N, C-alpha and C positions, 0 to 999 in steps of 0.2 A: 568514526567519531571518537572512540577511545584513544586512538593514536593521536589524532589532532589535539585532543584535550590534554594529553600528557606530554606533548612536545616540550613545553617550557616548565614542566612540573618540578624538576630538580635543577633548574638553571641557577648557577651560583650568583650570577649578576643580579637576577631578579630577586633571589633570596636575600642578598645583601641590601638591595634597595628597600625591600619590604621590612627588613629588620631595622634599617635606619629610620624609616617612616614610623614604625611602631615605637622606637626609642624616643623619637622627637615628640610624638603625640602623648607619651607617658610622662613627659617632663612637667615639672611644676614651676610656676613663675610667681614672683612677688609683685603685686600691684601697688599702686601709690598709697593704698590704705594700709599697707604693711602686712596684709594677709597673703598666704601662699595659696595659689589656685592651680588646679589641674583639670583636665577634662572630666575626671570623675567627680570633682566638686560641683560640676554642672549637670551631673546625671548622664554623662556620656561615657560609656564603657562597653567592653566586649563581654558577651555573656558566657562563652564557653571556648576553650582553646581549640575545639574542633571546628569552630567557625573561622579560624585562621585570621583573626584580627578585625572582623566585621564589627563596626561600632554601632551601638544602639543608644537612642536618646530616651530617657525616662519620660513617660507621659505621652509618647508618640502614639496617636490614635491608630496609625497604620501598622504598628508593630504589636502583634498579639502578645508577645512575651513581656513587653515593657509598658503597654498602654495603661495598666492599672497603677503603675508607680507615680509618685508625686513628680510633677514637671519642675525639676530643680533649675533648669536653664531659663524657663519663663519667669520663675520666681526671682532668680538672680538678675535678670534683665529688668524686671519691674522694680526691685528694691534698690539695686546699685548698678545702674547701667554703665557708668563710667569705668568702675573697677572691673566689671565683667568684660567689657569691650577691651580694656587694656590687657586683661589676663588672656583672653582669646587671641588677641593680636600677638602677644608674647609667645604663646604656644605655636601659632602659625609662623612666626619669625624663626623659631627654633626649627620647625619643619623645613622652611625655605632654606635656612642656612645648611641644614643637613643635606638637602637635595643638591644645593649649589656645590657643596663640598664633594659630594659623590660624582658630580659632573665636571669637575676640574679637568683641564687638558693634561695629558701625560704624553709620554713617548709613543704610546700605543692607542691613545684615544684623543679625539678633538674635544674642545671645551663644549659644554652643554650637551654632552652625550653620555650615556651610561655604558654603552658597549665599546669594545676596542675596535672602533671603525678603521683606524689607520692600519692596525694589524690585519684586520679582515681584508682591507683593500690590497695590501701587499700580498697576502695569501692568495687572493683572487687573481691578481696579476701573475703570480708565479704559476698558478694552475693553468691560466690561459696560455702562458708561454710553453709550459710542459705539454699541454694539449696540442698546440700548434706543432711543436717538435715531433711529438708522437704521430700526428697526422701526416707530417712530411715523410717520416720514416715508413709509415704504412703505405703511402703513395709510391715510394721508391721500391718497396718490396713487391707491391702490386704490379708495378711496371716491369720489374724483373721477371715475375712469373708470367705475365702476359707475353713478354718477349720469348721466354722459354717455351711457352705453349705454342706460340706462332711458329717458332723454329721447329718444334716437334711436329706440328701439323704439316709444315712444308716438307719436312723429311719424310713423313708418312705418305704424303701426296706423291713425292718423287719415287718412293719405294713402290707404291701402288702402280704408278705409271711404268716403271721398269718391270714390275711383275706382269703387267698386262702385255708389254712388248715382248717379254720372254715367253709368255704363254702363247702369244700369237705366232712367234717363230717356231715354237715346238708343235704348233698345230692343235692346240687344245681349244 
């Protein structure tokens, strides 16, 4: 379980995606009312760096740490729903744009993917070719040794036959 859990722990691609998402979620946008809003304006924030970016909502009854805080999101939605919706939409557009930017096609990756799938495909094909070549070499070596072994057995059989004939002639 520890090995499975740590397979992607230090993955550069996932780390970059996570950092892009965090940066996009921390941006502030200006709504039509002229005020700047961020997720923190609505009581949405991370509690501790050790949580690695988990977001909490103030006033969430299911979150023991933040349940007692004033529900800023509900208040903002009640008092100014249009500006709140526009601000949240702007933040989510920033997130969408960051993720779309991260998933642009390049020489080594297809569009709408984070990983270098083209590069991995080429690498996989190269390994398959090398595997096939090595397997063919192994088969040739194996055949060579089988032929040598068969020739050795034939020679030993002939030698035993001659030995038996010689022993019979000598009367043993």
